N, C-alpha and C positions, 0 to 999 in steps of 0.2 A: 430534419432527421439526420442529415449528413453531419451537422454540427454536433448533435448528441453523440454520434458515433465517434467523431474526432475527440470529444471530451472524454468519452468512456475509455477509448483506447489510450489516449494521452495519460489518463489516470493509471491505467495498467502499466504503461511504459514508465511512468514516474515511480510507481511502486517497485517495479523490477530494478530500476536504476538505484533507488534507495537501498533496497535489499542488497544488491551487489556492492554498493559503496560501503555500507556499514558492515556487511558481512566480511568483506575483505579486510576492513579495519580491525575487526575482532578476530580475524584469522579463520573464520568459519568458511569463507569462500575464497579460494585462491585463483580459480580459473577465470578467464575473461568471459565476457558475455557476448552473445550473438545479438546483433542489431540488424534491422532491415536496412540494407544499403541498395542504392540503385546500381545499374550495370557499371557505372564509372567508379563505384566504391564510395560514393558520397553518402553521408547520413541524411535522413530526412530533415526538413527545416526545423530548427530549434525554436520552440514556442516559449519556454521559460527555463531560466538557469538560476537555481536556488542559491548558488554561490554569489551571484550578482544581485538577485532580488528574491530573498527568501519569502517575502510576502506574496510573490506571484504563484507560489506553490500552495494549492488548497490545503486547508487544515485537515480535511478528511483523508487526504492522501498520506500525509505525514503520520497522522494518528493510526491509520490502517497499518502502516509499516510497523509502528511501535507495538501495536496490539499483537501482530504476528511474530515479532522478534522477541518479546519478553514473556510470551505465554505459549510455549510449544504445545502441540497436540499430545494427547495421552500416549500416542504411539511413538513419541520422540525417544531417541536414544539418550543414555545418561550424558553423553558428550553434548548433545543438543540442549539438554536441560541446563547444563552448567553454563553453556554459552548464553542462553536466555537469562539466567540469573545474573551473569556478569553484565549483560546489556541493561538489565533492569537496574542494577546498582549504579550504572553510569549516569542515571537520571539525577543522582545526588539527593534522593529523598530520605535517606535513612532507612534502617531495617524494617521498621513497622509499616511505614507508608509504602515502601517498596513491595512488601508482602501484600498489602491491601491492593495496590495497583495491579500486581500480577494476578490476583484472584479476580478482580474486576475485568481485567483484560481477558482472562480465560472464559468468563461468563459471556462476554461480548463476542469473542471468537466463535463460541458455539452457535450463537445466533447468526453470525455472518456466514459460517460454514454451510448452513442450510441454503442460503441464497447462492453462495458460490457453487454448490453442487448442482443447483437448478440451472444456473448459467452455464456451467460446464456441460450438462446434459443437453441443453439447447444447442450449444456450439457443436458438440459431437454429432448431433443428429442433422443439423442443417448447414454446417460450414462446408465449403467456402461460399455458398450462395444463399445466405439467409434472406427471406422475404421481409417485407415491411412489418408484418405481424411479429415475426421473430425478433427483429431489431427493436420493436416497441416493447416486447416482453423483456429483452435484455436491458433496455433503458429503465423500465419499471423496477427490475431487480436492483439495478445500480442505485436508483433513488432510495429504495428501501435500505440498502447497505449504508448509504450516506446518512440516512436518518438514524440508523442504529449507532453509527460512529458519533453523530452529533449528540445523541443522548449520552453516550459514554463521556464525551467532553463536558456536557452540562452537569453531570452528577459528580464530577471530580472534586469540586470544592466541598461537597458534603461527605465525601469518602476519605479524602486525604487532606482536607483543609484548604482554605484560600491560599495560604502560603505554599502548600504542596502543589496545588494546581498552577500557580504562577511559576514556580520553579520548573515544573514539567513543561509548561508552555515555552519557557526560555530554552530548555533543553531541545525541544522540538525545533524551534527556530534556528538555534545555533549548531545543532549536531545532526539533524535529520534533513530539514528543508535545505540547508546549505549544501547538501551533497546530491540533491535531486536535479535532474535535467529532464525536461519534457520535450518530445519531438512530435511534429505533426504526423498523424497516421498516414501510412501509405494507402493509396486507394485500394478498395476491396478487391479490385481486379488482380492485384499482385498475388493474392491468395488463391485465386480461381485457376483451375487447370484448363488449359486451352486445348 
């Protein structure tokens, strides 16, 4: 159970790091991020550094970031939509394949958002002291999310062609995974009020 929690939170930290790294690159985010540091100011143990080993970063993490960065929600501002379009164009797929990719990402994000809302509701209700049942529910939601993303990856060759899927895979490896760092999760006690 603890390993699942570490993997789950590491995935969230990886996504946040990727969002901040690419968002700052695009000019969308300029402020620094907050990370959990111990009392001495040190960061938690580094588990994976995509700049050194991009293959150590799980595909689902990198594609999750891609999905959220190129297909903003309907409530997004015009500025956010322009940033998403610019990030989508950076994939190098060309106009038609980029459009198809963004529509597919939008459909996938809608499926993921249902799971994210359920996870958020569980965390709001039970955090900072969730029991084993809640942690299992969160782990199950995470597995469902990963399956949705795996399906997104699997249908890419039929939607944007084999060459488009390969180009996107190269973009993911060189421009997203390379900017991701994963840290070991702080123990849950850090979040609990004493």
